[in-house]
C-alpha positions, -999 to +999 in steps of 0.1 A: -593+599+272-582+567+285-603+532+273-624+514+298-628+474+302-660+480+282-647+495+254-620+471+250-641+441+252-664+461+221-634+459+203-628+423+212-661+412+201-658+430+167-626+415+161-638+382+166-669+385+140-647+398+114-619+374+118-635+346+137-618+324+168-590+310+151-579+337+134-576+361+160-550+342+180-527+343+151-535+379+142-519+385+178-489+364+174-481+383+143-487+415+157-462+404+191-433+390+169-436+422+147-433+444+178-408+423+190-383+427+156-391+463+158-374+465+194-350+446+186-339+468+154-343+501+171-320+486+197-295+474+170-298+506+159-294+523+189-260+502+201-252+515+165-249+548+170-231+549+206-205+522+188-199+553+161-202+584+182-175+558+205-153+554+176-157+592+163-145+606+195-119+582+196-107+594+155-117+627+162-085+647+155-079+626+123-114+632+109-111+673+117-074+669+101-093+650+071-118+672+066-098+700+073-077+690+044-110+685+020-121+717+029-090+743+019-088+716-012-117+720-022-111+760-020-085+757-039-057+760-008-031+733-010-016+728+022+015+709+016+028+744-008+007+770+012-003+777-025-032+792-037-049+787-071-065+817-086-095+808-109 
């Protein structure tokens, strides 16, 4: 259910009663600053994720080879000599 004009006026009146006329603009300013910082951090995080995805795509062959080497060493298979370690 959307809020109408009357509901917003009631909320503003309650804010004025609780915080006073001097404090309400400060609260609104700090809320705006916090929202701006949150948007900035979210966009930076998204940009960072896109850059990482682009670099992973460019280095995909190297990353795949490195993960295969790690997996084979972990399982006891040496890729250079094609030897298998018995436990």
